[in-house]
Structure formats: structure tokens, C-alpha cells
N, C-alpha and C positions, 0 to 999 in steps of 0.2 A: 504494499499500500504506500509506503513512504517514497517509493520510486516514481509515483504518479502524483503530480502536484494537485490535480483536481480531486482525486480520491482522498488525498491527505486533508485537503481543505474540507471536503465533505465530512470526513470523520471529526475534524476539529469543530465544525459547525454543530454537529450532533452533540459532541461533548460539551460545547459551550451551552447549548440549550438545556442539557441535563444539569449542568453545574448551576446555572442561573435559575432554571425553571423548577427543579425538584428540590424543595428544601430538605436539609438533612433530616433523616428519619421521618420523612413525610408519611402521614397517615394514609394518603391516597394510594400509595405504592407499596406492595409487598416487595421487599428488597430483592427476593429471587425473581419476581416478575420483571422488575426493572433491569436486573442483571441479564436475564434471558432476552429481553427486548434489545438491549444494547449489543449483546454478543451476536444475536441473529442479524441485527442491522449492520454492524461493522463488518461481519463476514460477507453479507450480501454486497455492501459498498465495495469490498475488496475483490470479490470473486466474480460478480456479475459483469457481463459484457458492457452494460450501461449502468453506472452507479446511481444516476438520478432517481429512477423509480424506487430504489431501495431507500434513498434519503427522504423522498416524499412519504413513503409508507412509515418510516421510523418517526418522522416529525408528526404526522397525523396521529399515529398510535400514542406518542407521548403527550400530545395535546389532549387526546380523548382521556387518557388516564389521569391527567391533572385536572380534568373537569372544565377545560376551557375550549372545548371542541365547538367551533362555530356551526351555525345552521346554513348549510351550502345550498340546498335546493328548495327551500321555502323561505319566505320573508321572515326574518328574525323578529319584526315588529308586528306584522298582521297575520302571518302564517299562509299567505297566498303562495301557491306553487310557482316555482321558477318558470317564466314564460318568455323572458327577453333574452336576446343574444346579440351583443354582450349585455351583461347584467351588472348592476351596481352591487358592490359589496362594501361593508364598513366594519372595521374592527370594533368601533365604539358600539355599534348596534348589535354586533355579535353574529355577523354573517351577511347573507344576501338581504338587500333591501329593495322592495318592489316600488316602481312607479315614482310618483312625486315625493313619497316619504323619504326617498334617498337624499333629497336636498336638505333634510333636517340634520345631516351628518357631514361635518366638514372634512372627515377623513375618508370620505367615499371615494372609490375608484372603480374602473370598469374591469371585468374579467369575463372571459368567454364562458358560455353556459357548459361547454365541453370540460373546461377545467374544474368548474364547480361540481359537476356530476362526477368527474374523476376523484375529486377530493372526498366526496361523500362515500363513494364505493371502495376506495383504497383502504379506508380504515376498517372495513368489514372483512378484509382478507386476513388469513392466519399467517401468511408469510409475504415477503415482498414480491411484487409482480416483476416479471422478467423485462417488461417494456411498459411504457406509459407515454402515449402520444403527446400529452400536454405537460410533461414533467417540468420543463423550464418555467412555464407559467404557474404551475402549481407551487413551485418553490418560491416564486415571487409573492404569490398570494399568502402562503404560510408565513413568510418573513414578516409581511406587514401585520399579520395577526399576532405572531409571537412578540414582535416589538412592542405592540400595544399591551398585550397581556402581561408581559414581564416589566414593562416600564423601565427598560434598561437598554443601554447600548449593547449591541451584539456584533462586535467587529469581524468575527470570523464569518458569520452569516451574511454580514453586509458585503464583505469581500466576495463571497460566493455568489451572491445575487448580481453584484456589479459585473462579475465575470460572465454571467449568463447573458447579460445585456450587450457585452462586447462583441 
């Protein structure tokens, strides 16, 4: 893993989220479950042909376990099903925001419906997917939500997301 800059950065980004996002002796996490998730995630990042789907899966699973998993496919405010593409999402709102209600949130941004559906489905998987068409966009969306949830700078994740845009 250390021989590949992108895989190393992905592992550092996951470690950073874990260090900042999972309080020491967190009641949310069984220590063995966290360990198993991290080992499986790091192995998938290292061994997969494409490391991005493994990182998306790991971040989504960690977010779900910490109880900050957003609502991706129905409006976090009204419950209306995802119908737009692209669709507004807001970390403050807690996920997708439908229609004019999106303008109530200053941190809103657009994401494709495909990426939001992928984020909803990836967390349901028992292991990382081999491929994920919208992985880059999913990582960007997850970064915005992590940054909001943790109210902290995430330099490794920021570097990773900036590299996706380059």
C-alpha cells in the first residue's frame, strides 16, 4: 500500500476519520466491530483493482455506525422521495433536500441522483463493492458531510478530495 500514493492517502483519510470521528471507548461501536471494519476496509483499499469503492463503503459504514448517516434518497426535511437529477443535498439538513426547501440551507450543493442512490445502497453491503461508477462524486459528497458532522479540519480527506478534482 505504501508504494501507491493514492492508496496510502485513502488509508490515511480513513484513519483520520476514525481518529476524529470515533471517540475513545465510543459506546456506539463494539471495539471488535470497529477493528473488523477497519481491517476489511484497509485490505480492500490495498488489494482491490480500484481503491475508491472500498473507501466509499468504509466511510459510509463508519458514518452509519456513528449515527450520522444522512438520508440520501428522500428529503431529510419533508420525506419526499428523490425525484430530481441533480438533487440538492445539505449537511446541515442531514441529506437530500427537495425543491424550494433546499434554499433554506446555505451549505446546500448539487449531487447526481446516481451518486445519492449509490451512497444509500453501498452501506447495505456486507463487504466493499469491486466497482462503483460514481465513486469520485460519492467521496466528495461524503467529505462534505464528514466535515460538517465532525466540525473539524480533515487535511488527509481534503487532500484526497482535491486530488479527485485534479
